[in-house]
C-alpha positions, 0 to 999 in steps of 0.5 A: 241519373246524376252526373258523374265521370264518364257517365250519361243519361238520356231521358224525358222525365219531369224535372224538379220545380227549381228549373224555371225561366223568365217569360218575355211579355212579347208573346203569349203564354198558355199556362204553367204545367202541374209541376210549376216548372216550365212555361207552356208557350202558344205555338201560334204566337208571332208571325211565320217567317219560314216553313218546312211544309210539315203539317203535324196533322198530315205528316206526323203520326196519330199515335204517341211515342211508346215504350214496351210492346203492347196491344197497340204496338206489337213489334220491335227491331227484327233481323230484317231491320238490322240487315236494312241498317247494317247490311248482310254482315249481320247474317250468318247465311242468306237462303232464298232472301231470308237472313239467319242472324249471327249470334252477335247480331242477335245480341245487339238486336236484343240490347236495342229492343231493351233500350227502346222500352224507354221510348221511340222518339228518335225513330219516330222523328227520323221516319216522319222527317223522311216521309215528309221530305219524300226520301222514303215512301209510306206505301204500302203502309199508306196508299198514295192518297192517304196521309202519314197521320191516317196510318194506324199503328201496326207491326210493320210500322213499329218495326220501321220506326225501330230501324230508324231508332238504331241508326243514331248509335252508329256511324255515319249518323252518330258522327253527323250529329252537330251541336249548333248555336241558335243562329246556326240552327235557324240558318241551317233550317231555312236553307234545308227547307228551301231545298225540301230537306230537313233535320231531326232536332235533338235537345237536352234539358240543361247544361248537364245534358242529363236528359234528351229528346228528338223532335221535328222542326216545322216552322220559324216564327218571329216573336218580336224583341229579337226572339224566334220560335221554332215550331215543332212536331213532338211525337209525345203530342200527336197532332199538336204543334209545340214551340222551342223559344230561341234568342239568337243574340243571347244564344239561349233557348227553352222548350216546355214538354211532357212525356204525355199531355196529361203529365206535368210539364218539364223544362229543356233550357239551352245555353252556349254549353247546351246547344241545339243538336241537328241530325241530317236526315240524309244519313239515316238511310245510309249503310251503317257500320257493322255492329260487330266492330271488327276493327274499331273501338269498344262500344258500351251500352248500359240500360235500366230496363225499369224505364218506360216511355211514360216515365213510369218506373223510371229510376235515378242511377249513376254510371261511370267508366274508369280503368280497373283502379278507378281512375279516368281513361283518356279518350273515353267518349259519351255518345248521344242516344235519344229516347226516354229510357235510362241509357248510357253509351260510351266509346272506349279506346280499342283493347283497353280494359276498363270498369263500369260502375253503377250506383247512386240509385235513388232511395227506395228504388232498384235499377234493373241493369242490362249491359252490352259490350261490343268489341272486335269479333264479338260481344259480352252482355250482362242482363237483369243485374239488380242494383238497389239504393245504396248498392254499388255494382262493378263490371270489369271488362276485358274487350279483347277476350269478351270477358266480364267480371261482375261484383256487387255490394248487395245480394243480386243475380245476373245472367250472362251471354258471350257471342263471338264470330269469325268468317266461318261461324258465330257462337253464343254461350248463355247462362241462366241467373247466377248469384252475386253479392258481398264477397262473391263475384262471377266471371264469364268470357271467351278466356279459354283457348277453345271457348268460353269460361264461367268462374265463380268466386266466394260462393257456390253457383247452380245454373244452366247453359245454352249454346247456339251456333250459326254458320253458312249451313244451319243453326244448331243449339245445345243445352244442359239438361240439369243445372251445373254446380260450381263450388267457390273457385271452380270454373266451367269450360265450354269448348264452343270454338271446337263445336261443329254443331253436329257433334256432341258438346261436352263442357268441363267443371274444373275444381282444384285438381279434379274435373267433371264432364258436363254433357250438353244435349244437341238440338 
């Protein structure tokens, strides 16, 4: 993703060969990666002057960072993981200790699982650090006499890593991250290690901060000539030490890595504009802010689900947040989300309407965009929005009414979901794919006085609708048995706010002065 107004991208993809640094002759270099872009530094160079006690072949994981679930990694974030991080607020009810999630929590869970198709580096770094500092016991995934390195990948371990991953996106963890100078980083690491504590070390590629990665600091080496080396466990390289070379006097650093050992090396290069980032381990296990954000600002997460942990299918694209006229919005913040995917995350002032623009897709490629908007009392999401090269898609958002209008300069489709909740119940309304394209748009949101509205402009639509209600008694669902047809300008009203879950649910198509009843079958 290229740099733009109110935009971000965190990915560990190979960089262009133009990135290079001069290499000090005071410490040996093993070689240059296939990209000829980044020096590969010997992590055994110099003399150890401080050590955390972390051993990569004891305290690191024996498997590589991964993206999509596969035969080795079979589980992502679960509702139990959500509950462990956010508390019982994510539960519509708890029966015999079993949490039944609210529809908003399910939507957030799905969004994070999609973003983790791009990798779990932050979750792996957080969990390895917690194990090493004895804040968390690996039992029963490992017996007391077994090491973390001996633990095989498993569903429970995968899910625990996913729990750690999501903490970076919410307070207190996201507020505890700090950008520090090289000297500050060295001092903080030494002090932490002296009390058997540690940090997650997060780094960006360059001053543009267009890509990021999370690793574990292991030791500090004196490389001579005023240089130091921060030895690290990089979860892309199981059982192998790596080194971040730092210059305290110049306040610069660099790091060579790859998404896996056989890939070309890439360069992360630091300066006074691109500082090292330290995340205290202690905040990871704290109770985090409830994701429904009842009283706080709007959170926007934009993900390209084509990305993977290995960089295969990764697509360059741009995203920016503006007001509805295309102008910058004062107070919009970018927040870090460390993984290998194309994920952008923004904080928008509460109640402010805004536009999310996605474009700049590289030639010959297509981005598959998923967007989730969390605001007070609910969320609205758009999934499977394809944005090809040369196209522009715009998402106009009203966070107060959990509404979104999607348009595109190229023919595409998208599915929609609106989830709202109060103290009595949570309800979600989902659609199948709707067509969007030049001269046509789709609007979906909780804009009706009694529920959710779907409206089409410029073209006819044919789609299905599913509704889910979760409360303190039960979960109930209702679906259309045949597709709903909307003519251009027509809208569908779904009275989900009036639905108890036990009575029939009937939606209404409104076109001009006519109305047509659309029954949904209750399950």
